[in-house]
N, C-alpha and C positions, 0 to 999 in steps of 0.2 A: 233553439235556445239562444237568446241574446244575452251575453254576459253583462251588458250594461243594465239589464233589468234585475239582476240578482243583488240581494243584500250581501253584506260581507261574509256571513256564515255560509250562505248558499254558494258564493263564489269559491271560498276555500274548499268546501265539500266537493264541488265540481272539479276543481283542480286536483284534489286528492284522488278522485275517481279516474281522471285522465292519467295521472301518474301511475296508478296501479296497472292500468292497461299498458302504458308505456314500459313499465317494468317487466311485464310478461313478454311483450314484443322484444325487449332487449335480451331477455333470456333465450328466446328462440333464435335471434340473430347470432348470439354467441355460440349456441349449439350448432347452427348451420355453418358458421365459420370454422369451428373445430372439425366438423365432418369434412368440409372441403379441404382443410389443411391436411387432414389425414389421408386424402386420396393420393395415389401414386402419380397420377397424370394431372395434378392440379395446375392451373394456369397461374403463374406468379403475379401477373397484372391484376387478375380477378381477385386473388387472395389479398393483394395490397388494397384494392378498392373496398373489399369487404371489411378488412381490418380498420381502414379509415372510417368507414360508416359505423362500425361497432364502437370505435373510440369516440367519435362525435356524439353518438346517441348516449353513451355512458356518461360522458362529460355533461351533456345537457341534463340528463336524468339526475345526476349528482348535484348540480347547481340548483335546479328547481326544488329538489327534495330538501336541500339545506335552506333555501329561502322559505319554504313552507314551515320547516322546523322552527326557524327564527320568528316567523309570524305567529306561531302558537304562543309566544310570550304574552301573558295576560295584560301587562301594561300597554304593549303595542296594540293589542286588540281593543282595549278600552279607548285608546286615542283614536284609532280608525273608526270605531263605532260612533264616537263623539263627532268626528268630522262628517261622517255620513249623515248623522242626525242634523247637524247644522245646515248642510246642503239641502236636505229634504225639507226642513222648516222654511228655508229661503224660497224653495220652489213653491211651497204651498202659499206663502205670503205674496210673492211677486208673480207667480204663474210662469216663471221661466227659470232655466238653469243658469247659475251665475257663470260669467265668463272669466272675470278677473277678481280674485279675492285673496285675503290674507287670513290664515288660520294661526292663532296663537294657542299654544298648549302650556298650561301652567299647572305645576303640581303644588297643591296647597295641603300641607300635612300629609294625609294618606289618600287624597282624592285628586283626580285630574279635572281641571276646568278647561273647556275648549271655547275659545272666543273666535267669532267669525266676523269679518268686515269686508264688504264689497268695495272694490277699488273703482 
């Protein structure tokens, strides 16, 4: 699967699937760390490395989850879909992906207008 070939909704769905898997892995890492920590002859260096790994994975999981949560905002999704639509229309007209461009988002009353200009 090439993420560049996914539309916005497919991309978000794929990211959510990955995050569910990562959440399960994180739970198993935490359980493994707790088990190792409870052993009488546990190596402190190994425990420290495991703790750092769990902490890193949890931080990454929390940040990406928060980013996904914020991306679920309807206004944000409308804007991103509008930008995707502009780029797709440009590719159909010109036969190429735009390299440099300006996107202007304007909220007029209760609707968003997305303007695209190649530089």
